[in-house]
N, C-alpha and C positions, 0 to 999 in steps of 0.2 A: 351582531351582524344585521345590517339593514334588510327589511323584508318587504318594503313597499314595492308594488309592481307598476310598471309603466308600459305603454305601448311604444312601438317603434316611431309612430307619428308624434307622440309626446316628446320623445328624446330629440327628434329631428328639429323641433322648434328652438332648441338651445344650441345655436351654432355660430355665435358671434362673440366678440371680445366682451368680457365681463359676464358672459352667460354661456358657458361651454360645457356640454355633456358629451360623453362618448359611451359606447357599449363595447365591452370586451368579454367574450365568452358568456353572453347572456346576462352579464352584470353591468349595471349602470353606474357610471362614475361622474361626479361633478368636479370638473377641473377648472371652474371659473377662477378661483383664488390661486390655484396651483400653477396656472399657465405661466405666470412670470417667473416661477421658480423652476420650471422645467429645464433640466440640464442641457437639453438640445435646443433651447430657445422657444419662445412662445409661438413664433410664426409657424413652426412645424405642426402645432396642434390645430391651427386654423386652416389647414389644408382642406381642399374640397372633399377629399376622400376620408376625412377623419371627423371633423366637427359635426356633431349631431348624428353621427352614423356608427355603424358597426366597424370598429377599428381592430378587430381581433387579428386579422392577417397582418396588418401594418405593425401592430404591437409586437407580435412574435417574430417579425422580421428584424426587430431591433433589440428586444429584451428577453430575458429568461423568465420563466414562470415565477420564480422565487421573488421577483420584484413586486408582483402584485400582493404578496403575502407579508411584505415588510409593513410594520405598523403605520408608518407615515403615509403609505400609499393605500393600505387596506381601508383606512378610515375615510378615504375619498368616495368609497362605494355608498350610494344612497338607495339602491334597490336593485331589482331584476326586471328582465323583460317578461311580460305576462305570457304564460303558456310555454316558456322555454326553460331549459335547465342547463346549468353549467356542466360541461363535459371534460374540461381540461383541469385536472386536479393533481396535486403532488402525490407521490406514492405513499401508501399507508405503511407503517412499520412492518417489515417482514414481507411486503408485497414483491412478487416477481415481475420483472419488466416484460411487457408484451412486444417490445421492439425486436424485430428479427435479429438474431445473433448477439443480442445484448446479454444473454445468459448461456451457460453450457447447455447442450441439448438435453441433459438429464433432468433439467428443470422445465423443459418445454412440453406441454401436453401433447400426447400422441407419439412421442419418441421413446424408444426403448433403450435400456442401458444394461450392460452385464455387470456393472460395478455398484450401482446405488440401489437402495431400497426405500420404501416409504419412511423408514426410521431416519434415514439420512436426510430426506426432504423435510421431515419434522425438525430435525436438528438445525438444518440450514435456515428454516423460517424463524426459529427462536434466536439464532445467532444474528441474523440480519435485523430483526426487530430490536434486539439489544444494542447493536451497533448504531442503528439509526436514532435510537432514543437517547443513549448515554454517551456515545463517542462522537458521532458526526458533527453535532453543534460545535464542540470544542476543536475538532479537527479543522474545521473551516477557519475558526478564529486563530488558532495557533499557527496554521500555515501562513496566515497573513502577518501576524504580529511577531512571530519568531519565538514566542515564549514556550517554555517546556510544558509538557502535558500536566494539567492540573492534578493535584493529589486526589481530588474527589473522583476523577475518572479512573485513576489507578485503583482506588478503593473499590469502586464498582466492579472493575474487572476482577479484582481479587475475590470479591463476594461470590462470584460464579465460577471461580478458579480458571478464568480465561488465561491468566499469565501462565499457570501450570500447564494448561492444555497446549499452549503454543510451543512447548518443548517436545511435544510428541508423546507417544505412549511410553510407559515405564513405571518403575516403582514409585516415582515421585507423585503419581496420581492415586496411589492406594489410600483408601479411606476418605477420599475427597468426594464431595457432591458436585458433579459437573453440570453447569448450566441448569441449575435447579433440578437436577435429576433427569434431564433429557437423555443423557447417555451415561452409562456406568464406566468406571475405570477399566473394567475387563473388556468392554466393547471397543473402547477408544483405540484407534489406530491411525497410521499415517493417512491412509486413503480416505476412509469413510468420514473422518471427523477433522483431523488437523488441516487437511487440504481445504475443507470448507471454511474453516476459520481464516486461513490465509487469504482465500478468495474474497471473503466478506470485508476484511480489514482494509483491503486495497481498493475498495469501491468509492473512496471519498475524493478522489481526484487530487491528492496532495502527496507527492513523493516524500517530502520532508517529514510529514506527520507519520507516514508508514514506519519510518525508522525511529520516530520519537516514541512509538508505542512499545517501549521496553524491548526494542530489538537487540539492545546490548546484552540483556539477560538471555534472550533466546539463543544467541550464538556464543555467549560467554559462560553460561551456567552448566551446560552439558559436560565440559571437562571436569567440573567440580563433582557432578553427579556420578560420572563414570570413573574418575581417577582420584578424587579426594578421599582423605581418610574419613572414617565414620565420625570422628570428633569434629573435623572441619565441616563436614556436611551438616551435622546437627546444629552447628553454630551459624552457618551461613545460609543454607537453603531455605529454611522457613521464612526468614525475613525478606528474602528476595521474592519468593513466590507469593508472599502476602502484600508485596508492594511497599513494604516499610523501608527497604534498602534497595539501591540500584547497582547494577553490575555491568561492566563493559568488557569486551574482548579487546586486548591491547597487543596486537601482533605487528601491524604495519609500521614502518619507519620511513623517514625521508629517503634513506638509501636502500630500503628493502620493502617492496610491495609484494608482488607475486613471488619474489625470491625470498621465501621465508627463511631459508638457511643463511641469508646474508645479514641478518639482524646484528646490531652492534650494542644493544643494551646488555650489560653484564651483571652477573650475580656471583659474588665472591663469598665463599664460606667463611664464617667467623663464629666458631663454636656451634651453638644451636640456632644461629641466625644466618640468613643471607644478607649481604649488603648489595643492594640493587642500584645501579646508576645507568642512566640513559634516557632516551626520549622516544616517544611514540607519536605517530601522526595519523590523521583521518580516523580518529577513534569515535565511533558512533556512541552517543549518550555519555561521552567522556566528561563533558562539563558538569554533569550532575551525578556521576557515578560514585558510589561508596567503595566499590571493589573493582579490581582490574585483573582479569585473567591474562597474565603477561608472559610473552615469550622472551626468554633470556638466554644469553650465551654463558655457559659455565665451563669449568676446566675440563669436564668430561663430555661436553657437547650441549646441544640445544635442550633446554629445560623449561617447563611451564610452571609458573609460580603464581599463586593468588596473592595480590598485594592489596592491602587495605589503605584507604586514604588517610594520610596524617599530614603533619606540618611539612614533611619533606616530599610530599607529592603535590604538584601544582598542575593546574589545567588552564588552558587558554582556548577560547573559541576560535575556530577557523571559519572564515567567511567562504561559503560555497555558493554555487549557483542554485542550490535549493534551500529551503527554509532553515533558519537557525534553530527551529524547534527540535531538530534531530540531535542537537547538542554535540555536533562534530567538534572534536577537540585535538589539541596538541598537548600531550601529557609529558611532564618531566619528573623523573625519579632522581632525587638528589641524595644519594647514599642512604636509601631507605632500608631500615632494619626490618626484615621479614622473618618470622619463625620458620624453621626448616619444616615444621609440620604443615606449612601451607604449600608444600611442593605437590604438584599434581602428576601422579604417575612416578616412574623411576627417573632419577637424575640422568640426564643425557638421552632420555627416550622421549623428549618433547615432540619430536616430529610425528611419532605415532599418535600422540594425544591430539595434536592439531589436525592431522590428516583424517582421523576417524570422525572428526567434527565437521569437516568440510562438506561431505555428502549432504548432510541434513541442511546445512546453511545454504548451499547452492540450490538445493531443491526448494527450500522456502523462498529464496529470492526469485526463483523462476516462477513459482506459483503466483506470487504477488505481482510480479511484472506482467504476467499473462492476464491476470484479472484487471489490472490497470489498462491494458491494451483493449480489453473488451469494453471498458467504460468509454474509451475513445471511439471505438466502433459505434457504440450507441449514440454518442454525441453527434457523430458525423451523419448517421442515419437520420436523426431527428432534424439536424440543420439542413441537410440536403433536401429534405422533404418540405420544410416550411419556408426556406429562403427562395424568394421569387426573383428571377432574372429574365429580362426580355419577355416578361409576362408569363413565364413558366417556372416551375420549381427547378432547383439545381439538378434534380435527378433526371431531368429531360436531356441533360448533356451527357453524351456517351463517355467523354473523358472523365466525368465525375463518377459515373457508374463503374468505369474501369478501375478507378482508385478504390472505390468501395469493395469491389470484387477482390482486389489484391489484399486489402486489410482483412477482410473476412477469411480469405483462404489461409493467411498466416496465423490468425488467432485460432482457427479451427484445427489446423495442423498441429499447432503447439499444444492445444488442449488434449488432443488424442494421444500425442507422444507423452505428455505429462501424466495422463491417467494410466497409460500402459506402464510407465516407469514406476509410478506409485504402487501399482498392483504388484510389481516385482518386489518392491520394498516390503510390502505387506506379507509376502510369502517367502522371504529370505531371512536367514539369521543375520545378526549384525556383522559377523565375519564375512558372510557371503556378499552382503551389500558392499563391503569395503573392497573386495576383490573383483566383483563383477559389475558394479554399477558406477564406480568413480568415473570411468571413461564415458559411458552413456549419459550420465548426469551432466558432465562437463560439456558434451556436445549439445545436449538439450538446452542448457543455459546459454551457450553461445548462439544457438538458433533463435531462441526467444528474445534475447537482448538485441540481437541484430534486427530481428523482425520489428521490435519496438521502435528502433530508430527509423526504419523505413516507413512504419506507420505514422510516426511523428511528422515526417516529411509530407506524406500524402494528406494527412489531416490538416496540416498548415495550408496546403493549397486549396483544400475544400472550404476552409473558413476564411481564407484570404487575410486581409488586414486585421480582422478580429482575432486571429490566432496569435497576434503579437501583443495583445493587451492583457494586462494582469487581471482585470475585472471585466465583467460583461459576458456577452455571448460566448466568446472564445476562451474564457479563463481556464477551463480544464485543458484545452489544447495547448495553450501557452505554457502552463505548468508542466504538462507532460513533455512537450518539446524541449523545454529547458532542462528537465531532470532525467529524462529516459536514459541518457548516457550513463547514469550512475549504475544502472543494472548491468552494464557492460564492463564495469570495473570492480564493483563490490563482490566479495567472496571469490575473487579470481578473475583476472582480466579476460575479456572475450577471446583474444587470440591464444592466450595460454590454455584456456578451456578447450578450444578446438584442437590444439596440439596434444593436450593430455588425452583426449578421446582417441586420436589416431595412434598415438604411441602405445596406448594400452591395447588397441586392436592389433597392432603390429606384433606385440609380444605373444599374442595368441594365434598368430598365423601358423598353420600347420607346415612343417618342414617339407612335406611332400607336395604342397600346392604348386601347380604349374599351369600355364595357359595351354 
């Protein structure tokens, strides 16, 4: 890094073609040779307000901070302004944002919480640092190129048992060292630790990569853990939790989405084997999965069977509006022979197997969706503060402040509802959660997913044309606007969730209730 110091007067002398310097955040850049390569054209750099002057405000009205740290641009720095220090810096691993409403209030100094302790804050710091160092760089790359998550990242996640922790508390954590000992298996629960993980994994601004991070196993392995035979668990679970094998939940079909009972994939008994025939659609991680937790129609009713990939199982990528890195697939089972021992739960009792899994899946989707919305709030707060229009920042416009207020209100309301629901999960048995929380979680998911789409609209208006570009200042908003609707569909369509919540409430209406 260049260390030579210059005065503002020295920089001001370099203000013409072939000899062009600028200052950005107390750093001096020599753009003499770069001017002709500037993507916006050389003439922009020779403007009266830029050449030889402090161009900090102009730069951040057009570019993100990360641009300055790219090698091809960082090497243009030749020194600093004497007596001044750079103050605009990227966050250090584990650092909490100081932007208002960019974090849950439990991470904001001075605010109190009935749910979290200093141990939770320590865990959150460790998880964020890990994500920033080992996951975020590949998250950005994979979101853009559509390639699956690198095995090196999966191995890193496995080393700290992050894959296992994403499945929530349970016997699968026993004997494991979690995040290098930051939390014990006995301490780990939905609220204090799993919710933190979901929140941190969703901060990368890429919806496709969120699903690419072994989401298939998160929603597909619990039925194996809860309903698989000990022999099946011993053979399958270790490889999945170590990242050596991949698993996907295969329920949805072209003719059966939220209507789980309408599936057409069949499993016919042939001695000690099932013969499975049919297709599945929109299967997350399906293109690279080794196992499929599959809903099938049998002679005695809906049954869930774990199918291992072989020559009679084929997958084809489905092009979606979010990144191909999620591995969304169309799966075909062509008379696949599956051992009867791979049956999960009782034959004909598959609905109970799947429904018991939905609460956790919907809660997870809700938590990650809410975290992504908070990232959007942070992006909009930053942009509205630094973007100058009519000589003033965007925040001087009442209509912009109104949109920010709406976004903040939605995310804070969702956060409080989510934390309250998670607290109930922590203090209920599995059976109680199934009977008491299915409706509330459905309503919560519906509220958060709908809020996300409203926030996407507001954020697009705040960023204007930049919200339509895949790269640059508005890239996070573009990605969120394009993909936020997924949260309204995955794990149960938004309208179905709302109806589920009301139907469950109506079942509990006291017969004596009258106006």
